[in-house]
N, C-alpha and C positions, 0 to 999 in steps of 0.2 A: 504494500500500500504506500503510495506517495503521500506527502503531507496534504491534508485537506483542512481548510479553515471554513467553519460554518457558524452562523450566528445562532444564539439561543436567547430566549426571553425567560426571565425568572421574576416571579411576582409574589409578594406577601399578601397582596389583595388584588382584586380585579381592576381597580382604578389606576394602579401604578405598576409599571413593569420596568425592568432594567435590562439593558442589552449587554450581552457577554459574547465572547467568541470562544470557540473550541478548535484547537489545532490537533488533528488526529494524525498520528504516525503509526508505524507497525507495532509499537509497544506502549505508547503513551497517548493520553489525551490531556492537553493543557488548557485549562479554563482561565480566560483573562477578562478583566473588566477595564473599560475605558470611561473615565469620568467625563461628564459634560463640561465640567469646569476646567479640566486639564486634558483636552482631547489628544494631545501629543504623547501622553504617558499611559501605559498599560500596567495594570497590577495583576500578578499571578494569583488567582484565587485558589486553584487546586491543580495538582498533578495526579492523574489517574493512570495507573498501570493496567494494561489489559493483555490477555492472552487469548488468541482465537476468538476475538470479539466479545469476550466476557471480562467484566471488571475483576481485577485481582487485588488491587490495593488502592487506597485513596489517601493522599497526603494534602491536608488543607493548609493554606497560609494561616499563620497564627491569628492575625487580625480577623480574618473571615470566619474562622472556627468560633471565635468568641462572639462575634457580632451577629452571626446568623442563628436562627432557630434550627432545630433538627429537621423540621418540615422543609425549610428552604434547602438545606443540604441534601435531603433526599430528592427534592425536585431537580436539583442540578445533576445528581447522579443518574436519575431516570432519563433526563434529556440526553446526557452523554451516552447512556446505554442505547437509547433509540438511534443516535447518530452512528454508533458502532454497528448496529443491525443494518442501517441504511447503506453505510459506506464500507463496512468491513468484510472480513472473510466469511461471515455467516450468510451474507447475501448471495455469494457466488456458490456456496456449498449446496449440492443437491442432496435430497433425502431419499 
């Protein structure tokens, strides 16, 4: 798999969403956030290791782990898993 960058939206409520990007490679998915106040800077939110399209480990940035509720962290993981299914080896594998 070559590197794929895809946007995801994460929301604590329906009225407000934040834009993140996910960079997928053969072994990792890196979630980044770009603030509207500082659009030239990106912050790494999480680095997710995956094997064969399945999440193996998640390392959160310290600030993001403290700041986010567990529900938001689960939402990010679910969106990354969905991207892995769409773009990863599970999509091309026949059953």
